[in-house]
C-alpha positions as CSV (number, residue, x, y, z in Angstrom):
1,M,7.1,14.0,1.6
2,P,8.5,10.7,2.9
3,V,6.2,8.0,4.2
4,L,7.0,4.7,5.7
5,V,5.2,1.8,4.0
6,R,5.0,-1.7,5.7
7,I,5.3,-4.3,3.5
8,P,3.9,-7.6,4.5
9,T,5.8,-10.9,3.7
10,P,4.3,-11.9,0.8
11,L,5.3,-9.0,-1.5
12,R,8.8,-8.6,0.1
13,T,10.6,-10.8,-2.8
14,I,9.3,-7.4,-5.2
15,T,10.8,-5.2,-2.6
16,K,13.9,-7.0,-2.1
17,G,13.4,-8.6,1.0
18,N,12.3,-4.9,2.8
19,A,10.1,-5.2,5.4
20,E,9.5,-1.0,5.6
21,I,10.3,1.3,3.0
22,Q,10.2,5.0,2.4
23,A,7.8,6.2,-0.9
24,K,6.5,9.5,-1.6
25,G,3.0,10.7,-2.3
26,D,0.4,13.4,-1.5
27,T,-2.5,10.8,-1.7
28,V,-2.5,6.8,-1.6
29,D,-2.7,6.8,-5.3
30,S,0.4,8.7,-5.9
31,L,1.9,6.5,-3.2
32,V,1.4,3.5,-5.0
33,A,2.6,4.9,-8.2
34,D,5.9,6.1,-6.4
35,L,6.4,2.2,-5.2
36,E,5.6,1.0,-8.8
37,R,8.2,3.4,-9.6
38,Q,10.8,2.1,-7.1
39,F,9.7,-1.7,-7.4
40,P,8.2,-2.4,-10.7
41,G,5.5,-5.1,-10.3
42,L,4.2,-4.0,-7.2
43,K,1.3,-2.1,-8.5
44,E,-0.4,-4.9,-10.2
45,R,-0.4,-7.1,-7.1
46,L,-2.2,-3.9,-5.1
47,L,-4.4,-2.8,-7.9
48,D,-6.8,-4.6,-10.2
49,E,-6.9,-4.0,-14.0
50,S,-9.5,-0.9,-13.5
51,G,-7.0,0.4,-10.9
52,E,-9.4,-0.2,-7.7
53,L,-7.5,-1.7,-4.7
54,R,-7.9,-5.3,-4.7
55,R,-10.5,-7.0,-2.7
56,F,-8.1,-9.0,-0.7
57,I,-5.6,-6.4,0.1
58,N,-6.2,-3.8,2.9
59,I,-4.0,-0.6,3.4
60,Y,-4.2,1.1,6.4
61,V,-3.0,4.9,7.2
62,N,-1.5,5.5,10.7
63,Q,-4.0,2.3,11.4
64,E,-6.8,3.6,10.0
65,D,-8.4,1.8,7.4
66,I,-8.6,3.7,3.9
67,R,-12.0,2.2,3.1
68,F,-13.2,4.3,5.9
69,L,-11.5,7.3,4.9
70,Q,-11.4,8.7,1.1
71,A,-10.1,5.1,-0.1
72,Q,-7.0,6.1,-2.4
73,K,-7.9,9.4,-2.7
74,T,-6.7,9.3,1.1
75,T,-4.4,12.4,2.0
76,L,-0.8,11.5,3.2
77,K,1.3,13.6,5.2
78,D,5.1,13.5,5.9
79,G,5.6,11.2,8.7
80,D,2.7,9.1,8.0
81,E,3.1,5.3,8.4
82,V,1.0,3.3,5.7
83,S,0.6,-0.7,6.2
84,I,-0.3,-2.6,3.4
85,V,-2.0,-5.9,4.7
86,P,-3.5,-9.1,2.7
87,A,-6.7,-10.2,3.8
88,I,-6.7,-13.5,5.5
89,A,-9.4,-15.9,5.0
90,G,-10.0,-19.3,6.4
91,G,-12.1,-21.8,8.2
92,R,-15.1,-23.5,7.2
């Protein structure tokens, strides 16, 4: 099932400059596995050594934060839009 994945600028060096790519997966976990298959090295930028989403990476499915859904077990369906968003910090 193809899903549209939006890639943030810092990760586009891994995706050959692509801002949007098509990937397959029935959950966010399986989507990350397909992204890694297509673009080796992407998974380590998204997940830590224990396989959990890095704390400075946010993933949204159809504009909903997966932390408020079922996290990496969030179900995907054909036509969903997934956005990978690095956390922004700053200030004092």
